[in-house]
N, C-alpha and C positions, 0 to 999 in steps of 0.2 A: 961742305962749303957754306961761307956765310953769303947769303943773296941778300941783296938793296929790297929795303921796307917800304913797302906803299901801304898807304890808308884804306880801309876796307868804300869808303864813301867815290874816293877816287879811282875805285876799281869795279864799282857795281851801283846800281840803282837801289837804293832801299824802301822798301815799301812796307807801311803799315797797313795792318788788316781792319777788320771791324764786324759787328753783329748786327743786322736789321732788327726791325721792330718783333722780340718774338711774340707778340702779343695779335700783329697782321698777319691772317691766315695766306693773303696774298704774296707776303715774302719770303715762305717756305715751303719746299716738295714741289721743286723746280729742277732742273737740268744744270745748273750751275753748282761745280764740286766744290766744298766750303769746308775747309781743314779746319780743325783745335789740334790743340795740344795732346789732348785724349789718343786722335788718330794716330800720331806719331808714336804716342808711349805704346800703342797697340800694336806697331809695325815694326817688327824684328827686322827688316829689310832696310836698302840705303834708298832707295826707292819707294814711293809712294805714288798709287795710281788711282783710287778711290776714297772716298771720304763718307762718313757715316751718317753727315748732315747735306741734307745740297738746299742752294736757297732758289729764287728765281731770278730773273733779269729783270724784275720791279723791285724785288730785294735786295740785288746790287746796286739798283740806282738810287734805292733808297738809304742807302750806309756809305761810307767813307771808303770799302773796301775797291779792290781793283782785282781781277782778274792775270794772275803771274803766268808769263808763257813758259812755255815747257822749259826743260833744265835750269828751273829756277832751285833754290836752295833757301829750303824752308828752317826757320830759324825758330825757335819759343822762347819769349825775351822775357815769361812772367810764366809761373804757376806751371811747371817751372822752368827753370832757365837752362838750357843746353839740351834740348831736343832738336835732331838733324832729320831732315831727308831731302830728297832731291825728286823733284815732281814731274812722275811722266806724260803727266794730261794737267792741262791749261785748269787751274783754280785757283780760288779766293781761300782767302784765311780770317779766323776772328781776330780781335784786337789782342791776341796773346802771342803776338808772332811781330817780327824784322828779319822781312826776308828780302834773298838778296838774288838780283836781276844782273848776274855777271855782265860786261863787255867781254864777248868772246873772242876779242881778239886780246886780251890782255890775261885774264883770268878763267881758268877750266873750271869749271864746276864739283867735279870730282874733287879735286883740289881744295878747294874751299870746302866742301864738307868735309873733310879728313881733316883739316886743320882745325876747321870749329869744334871736332870731334876730341882731338887732341889735346885741346886748350879749354875742356869743358869748365875747370876748377876756375881758372884765369878768368874767363866770361860770366861765370858764379858772380866771381867778387867786383864784378863791374855794378853789378845789382844796386840799387838804392830804393826805399820805401821801407813804410813804417807798419802797415799791416801785411803785403808779401812785397815783396823786391823785382825789379824789372830793369831791364836795360835797356836802357832809351836809344831814338835813333841818333841824337847827338854824339852819345858816348860810342856808339857798337859802329858809328861811320870815321870815328876817330881813330880807330883800334889800327895797328897796324901788323901787317902777315908779311913773312919771306915771299920773295915774289921771281922764283926760277925763269929762265924762259919757258915761253907757253908747250912746247916741245917737253921740256923735264918736267914741268908740272903735270902733264901728261904720260909720261913715263913714273914719276911717283904716283899717282894713284892708280895705274894699271898693276905695280907692286902691293899697294893694299887693298885692292880688289879682291886680288889672286890670296891675301891672306887672311881677309874676311872672309871667303866664300869656305876656305876651309872649316873656318869656327863655324859658318852656318851648316857645312855638312855633319861635324860633329855632333853639336845643339840637335839637329834632327836623325843621326841617328841613335842620339841618346833616346830622345821622345817616342821613336819608332820602338824602340826595345822595352817601352815602360807601356807603351799602348798593345804591345805586344804576349807581354806578361799577363796585361788584365785579358785582353782576350781570351786567351789561352785558360784562365782561370773561370772567368764567364762557363769557359767551352766546357770544361772539365766538370765543375760542378751546379750550373743551372739549373740540373734534374735530380740533385742533392735535396731530400727530405728530411736530413737530418740538420738542425740549429740548434745552438747554443751560444748561451752568454762567455763573456769571457770570466765573470765571475766564476762561473760552474767548471770552467776547466785549469785553473790555477789553482796550487795549494798555498795555504796559509803557513807557511814556511820560517820557522825563525832560524837565520844561520847561527852558526857557533862561529862566534866572534872569536879569532886569533888571540893568543898571546903578543902583547905590545912588542914591536919592532920599531928598529931603527926608521926604516925609509917605508914609504905606503904609497900605492899610485892614488893618485885625487883625482876623480873624474868628473871633469866639469862640461856642461853643456856643450863651451865653444873646442872641447877637444872629438865633438862628433860635426863629421859630414852629413846634410842635409840629404836626403832623398837617396843616398849608399849605406850612412852607416860607419863607414870608413873612419878609423881614430888618428887625428892626426897630433903632435907633439904631445906625446903622454908625458904626464906631471909626476913626476916623483917629488916628494915631500917630507920630512922627519914628520915623525907620527904625532908628535907635541903641536905641531902647527896647523893638523888639520881644524878645521872650521868645526863649529858644532851642530851646524846644520848639514850634516852628512850620515851614512850608515855606510854596513860592511855589505857588501855583495861577492858572489862568488858564483862559478858558472855550474851550470847551463842556464843564468837566468837571462833574462829579455828586460834591457832597461829601458821606458818609454817615458817623453819628455812632456810632460803635459803642457810645460808653457811654450805659448806661438807655436800649435799644431800644423799652422802653414809649413813650417819648417820641416818638418818630418822626419823627426829626429829619431831613428830607433837602431837599437844596438845587441847586442850579442858579446860581452866581452871574452874573450878565450882565460883571463887572469882574474885572478881577484884584484878587491880593489877596496875604498871609500867612495861614494856618489854624492851629489851633492842631491837633495831633497827634492829637488826640480824634476828629478828622473824617477820611475814607479818601476820598483821590480817587479816583474813576474816569475816566478817557476811556476812549468806547466808539469800536469799530472800527464805525464808522458803516456801512461793507456789510455787516453782522450786524445792527447792533442801531441804535436812535434813539436817541440821548440820553435823549427827553422820554417814549419807550415804556418805556425802563428805569428811571428814574424811576418812573414809575408802576407798575412792578413791585414796586418798595421802600417807596413808600408802601401797598402793597394791606393790606388787612387779615390775608390768607394770610401775607406776608413777617413781618411785626410778630409774627405769632403765633410763628412758625418763629424771628424772632432770640432774644424771649425765652426760649423755651423752650432756645435756645442758645446761652447766655450762662453766666458764671460770674461769679461774685464776689457777696457778700449784702449789703453795703452800697452798695455802686455797679459792676454788674453791667456787664459789656460781653462783647458776642456774641464767640464761640470763634472767631476768624479765617479758619480752615480750615472751619469749617462754612461760614462768610458764602459762602467764595469758590466752595464746592463745590455750592451753591444750585443747583438745578435749575427755571428756569421755561420753561413755553410761548413758542417765536420763531416768529412766523409768518415772512411776504414781508415786505421792505420795506414793501410797500402796506397791507397787511393793518395791520401798526405804526402806520402812520401813518394809518388811518380812526383807529384808536382813540386814536393822541395826540390828535388834532382834540377827540373830545369830553371824553377826558383835562380838555384844557387848559378847555373849555366850563365842565366841574363845577369846575373849581378858582376856577375867576373868578365861577361864583357862589357858591361854597365860601366864597368872601373875601369877597364883598357881606353875605351871611350872618353872619358871623362879626365882621364892620364893625357891624351893627345890632344883634348881641348885644352888644355889648362898650358901645354910646352906649344899649342900655336896661338893660344891668346898671349903667352907671353912674346913670341916672335912678334903679334899684330904689335903689342906696344913697343917692342924695341926698335920694329922699322918705322913705326911712328916718331918716336923722340929721335929716330935718326934722319926721319924727313924732313923735319919743321924745328927751328928756332923755338921750343915751348917758353913760355911767359912766364 
């Protein structure tokens, strides 16, 4: 249904934030909650109940910030634009916000929260400025939103709350599976006394490149899903169209992405193909290490943290390969490796299932958002 439009400035009081003088101790470490965009970026929930910094009542009086009542809608208007949360406690904000105090008889806070989330791209486009873009109070006050009756707003918000909670439950389940895999690894091998480097357990293998075929699999980084190693959108190309920066691989290779290690892209393909040279091929000496065990090591939180710490390049960080080859990890007996590998495979399958459900929930949530609002 096409609901009438109303300006945010007519539905809410719009409040800008401010920062007290950071050089004066009397302004800081008080009991007034004081939000920054960083607090919202770290907060995956709709509700914000605490802040990393607090100011004193003196600090509040020494700047133009105001304490927002509970159930206001915090909106980051710069660096970045579009972070949103509803405060469950009274709090002030820094100057990176244009927050909304809705007229409760006209506008539901949760409805506004979801409208702002749905229209993030549109709101980003309203930002102006040379150094960094910012949405001004005058601009945001003129933005029009669809305004159904209050009871309908609340019904829409309840539906979106349910869909949002489903996504959060899936995310939580995935995180707990990762924690379980890590804790079992530590429990099984914390007493292990045998440690080896990656260099010592892989073979310097030269694969025999097959005769030229008409079509081959060209494996690029964007085909590998972060964290899971799931392969997506397998690309088959003519052999003559392969780029020069590729090499031939065959099972049971492990392919590790040295580019942007925080993305944790590691895969053990079951077919032959040609891979980008950003993927490091590892062929295990299976008398020392099982491929699935080494795969688990490379996907572990501990190794990802190591790789991130030992990377070079600001915009496109890459693992420093000397550090990579010298990485030491617990190497128990083959039987113990197999026990963990069986457990790891079970975790991977459960995680894959959770990710599939999460993507379905995400698609449902997006569909519900766009059905609920006239998206600009």
